[in-house]
N, C-alpha and C positions, 0 to 999 in steps of 0.2 A: 428079244430086246426088252424083256421085263425088268422093271426096277432100275432103269437107266437114269442116272441123275446128271443134269446139265446145269451149269451156272453161267448166266449171261452177265458180264460185268459192265456193259455199256449203260450209263444212266439214261433215263427216258426223256432226253432233251430233243431238240429239233433234229439233230443229226441221227439219233436213234431211229426216228420215224422215216428217215430216208433209206434205212437198211431193213427195217422190219415193218411190214404191214400186217393186217389182221390175218391174212391168208398164211403168211410165213410163221406168225406166232402159233397159229393152230397146227400147222404142219410139224413144228418142233414139239409142241405139247402132245401130239398124237402118239409119239413113241418115247417120250421122256418125261420125267418129273422135273420141271424146269423151275429154277430159282432166278428171279429177275432182280436187277438193281433198280428199284422203284423210285430212287431219287430223281427229281426232275433236272438236277444240275451236277451232282457230285459223283466223281469216281470213288470206288472203294478205297479207303485208307489201307495201309499195310496190315494193320491190326484186323480190320474187317475182312480183307481178302484171306488172311491166314485162317480166320474162323470159318468163313463161308466155303472155302475150298475143301474142307473135310468131307469125306465120303462122296466126292463128286467124281463122276467118270469122265466127263467132257466139260472143258471150260471154253466159252465163246468170248473172245476178247475183241476190243476195238481200239480206235485211236485214244490214247490217254490212259489205257490200262497200265497199272504198275508192272514192272518186269517180274516174271516168274523165276525168281532167284532161289538160292538155296534155302533162305529163311522161309519163303512161301511154300516151297516144295516139301519141306519137312512136315507140313500139315496136310499135304495132298496125298493121303494114304491110298487112294484108289484111282488117281488120275491116269487116264490112258490116252487122251487126245486133247490137243489145243487146236481150236478152230478160230482162226483170226479173220475178221471181216475186212481188215486192211490189206495192203499189198506186202510191204516188207515186214517180216516177223522179227528182224534183228533187234529192235528196241525192246521187245517183249519176251522173246523166247531165248533163254540163256543156254549155254552148253549143258548145264545141269539137267535141263528138260530132256535133251537127247540121251544123256548118260543114263537116264532112268528108263529108256526105251519108249518114251511117250511120243506118239505120232503127232505130226504138225501139218496142218493144211491152212491155206489162206486164199484170198481172192486175187493173188498176184497176177495170174494170167489175164483175168478180165480187166484189172487195173492197167496192165501193160498195154493191152490192145487199145484201150481208150486213150491212154497217153499218146500212143503212136498216131492215132487219129488226130489228136491235138497238134502234134508236130506238123502234120500235113496242112492242117488249117492255119497254123501260125505262119508257115512258110508262104502259103498263098496270100494270106492277108498282108504280109509285109511286101512281097514281091509286086503285088498288084496295087499296093498302097491303099487298101480298102478303107481303113479308118480316116485317112486324110480326105479322100474324095467324098466320102459320105458326109463328113463334117462340113466340107465346103458347100455341098448342096443344101444342107440344113441352114447355112448362113446366106443362101441365095447366090452362091458363086458357081457359075458354070465355066469350066476351064476353056480358055481359048486355045490352049495346047496342053499336052500332058505326056508323061513318060511312065511306063510301067514295064514290068518283066513277068515272065512265067516260070513255071517249075520244069517244063519240058527240057530234056537233054542237058540238065545241069550237072556239074561236077560237085558231088556231095561227099563231105567227110563225116564219118561217124566216130565219135570218141567214146569208147566203152561199148562192149557188145554183150548185152544181156537180153532178157525177154522183150523189153520195149524196143530195142534195136531190131530184133528179129521181126517183130510186127511192122516196124517202120519200113524196113527193107522190102517186105512183101507189098505194103501199100504204095511204095514208090514205083513199083515195076511198071505200071501204065505210063509213067512219065519218062521212061527210058534213061534213067540216070547213069552216070559213071561214078561208082562208089569206091571210096577208100576208107579203110577201117583201121583205127588204132585200138588194139586190145591185146592183153597178155594171154587171153584164154581162148580166142577163136582158133578153130582148126583150119588147116588148109582145105579140108573137104568142104567146110561151110563156105569159105571164100569162093571156092570153085563152083559150088552149087548155085551161087547167086552172081557169079561173074564179077566178084569184088577183088580189090587189091589191098594187100596189107601195107600199111604206111606208118611212119613215125609222126609225131605231132608236128614237127617242123614242116614236113612235107604237106600234111593236111592243111595247116593254116596258111601255107604259102601258095597253094594251088587250087583250092576248092572255092566254088561260088557260094556254097552253103556249108556251114559247120554246125552239126547238131550234137549237143552234149548229152551223153547217156551214162556216164560213169557213176558208180555208186559212191556215196560219200563215206570215205574211210580216212584214217590218219594219213594214208599214202596219197590220197587224191586231194587233200586240202590245198587250195590255191595252185592246183596242177596247171591251170591255164593262166599263164603269166603275161605281163605287159609285153615282153618280147614276142611271144607267140601272137598276141592280138595285133601287134604292129606289123606282123608278116601278112595279114589278110589283104587280099587285093582290093582295090577301090571298088565300091559297089557291092561287095560281098556281104553275106548275112550270117550272123551268129544266132543260134537258137539254143536256149537252155531250159529244159524241162526236168533236169535231174535235181541238183541241189545248188543253192547259191554259192556256198563256200568252195565249190570246185574251181570257181573262177576267182581270181584276185579282183574283188569288186571295185576297190579304189582305183586300181590300174585300169580296169575296164572303163570306168567313168572318164578317165583322162583320155583314153584312146578314142572313145566314141565322141567326146567333145571336140576332138582335134582332127579326126580323119573321116573321110566320106565312106564309112561303112555303116551297116545297119544291124539291129539286134531285136529279137523278140525274147523277152525274159519272163518266165513264169515263176521263177524262184529267186530268192534273195538271201543274203547273209543274215539280215534281220527281218523277221516277219512278225506282224505286218510291216510293210515298207514305210519308213517315216515320211510324213507329208512333205518335208523339206529336203528330201534326198536329192542329190545331184541328178540322178536318172530321170526324175520327174520334169526336169527342165530341158530335156533333149528331144528334138523333133525326129531324130532318126532311130528312135526306140519305141517299140510297142511293149507296154507293161501289162501283165496279167497277174491276178492275185492268187497264185499257186492253185490253179484250177485246170491244169492240163488233162487231168483225168483221175478217177473215172468221172464222166459226166453223171450228174445226179440220177438220171433215169436208168443208169446201169447198176445202181447199188442194190436194188432188190435182187438182181440176177446174181450178184456176188453172194448174198446171203443164201439164196436158193442153192447155189453151187456148193457152198461149204456144208449146208444141211444135207445135201445129197451125199457128200463124202462121209458125213457122220453115219448115215444109214449104211453106206457101203462098208465102212469100217466095222460096224456092229454085225454085219452079215458076212464078214470075212472076205469081202470082194476087193479088187484092186481100186486104189484111190486115184482120182482125177487131178486133184490140185495139191498133192503132197509136196512139202518143202523139206528137202534133205538138210542135214546139218552142214554139209559142205556148201550147199547153195545159200543157206541162211547166213553163213559167215561172210559171203560176198555181197550181201544186200546192204542197202543204205542203213547207217546207224542213226 
């Protein structure tokens, strides 16, 4: 692994330090000549990236890195691997990367596992009404009566079936759910393995106690969840979205939530940050979270350690753990 050159594009701002600690910096520098983006705030410009990627074997990207398009790759005369510290590589890795035989790895599996954990947390928080009762007690209100629900034995609809959904299904097993899945890609073998049922969107929204959105954001899924579907939800049912805001028609969702006795936990929105005067902020039947379903911050060092491990495996000619194929990358959120 002599003379391996690595370029890290992430500026050294607060987010950088949640992915890299001194131990990980040293681990990377032990086997590579590393060039860091030493700016405390700024991503590389296109011109800077084209210059710095020359003679680099591996590029380490993060949120906000410019796409590795044809213009950039014309200068990447030695590039053999992209190691992305995020989950989806779709915004950063173009088809041109794969066409050049460049290998791609990311922290997608660790991100997915953490988001799935978030789905369980969000479901329990809403069903048990944890925010409300905690706030009541802080205001000196002890309930004379109350109503809450649990996650056990619920009918759950999964919309979109990728890595996050797989982890979510595994984590749900102790709760004995009856799961319906809407997906164009799921196999009958996978359905049978987890005792799940294939269903269309109309069926899921009409019959499930909980609907969890996991579809990738693509042109085909924009506003896939319509007002008609939302109005099919049974009274008291729960909508969870940890995917992307634009998958749901947000204006329609606001109308439905304002007029029907259903609930939602929303981690993502069409505009982020969510405007302070947004209609969702006025609704008592909604829990709002600022796009932090996962990974939790304490998992980010593990993401970096995993992709560094794959860099070493790649250089040693060993199988990779977190490789992203071109077909899978094209299904990821854009």
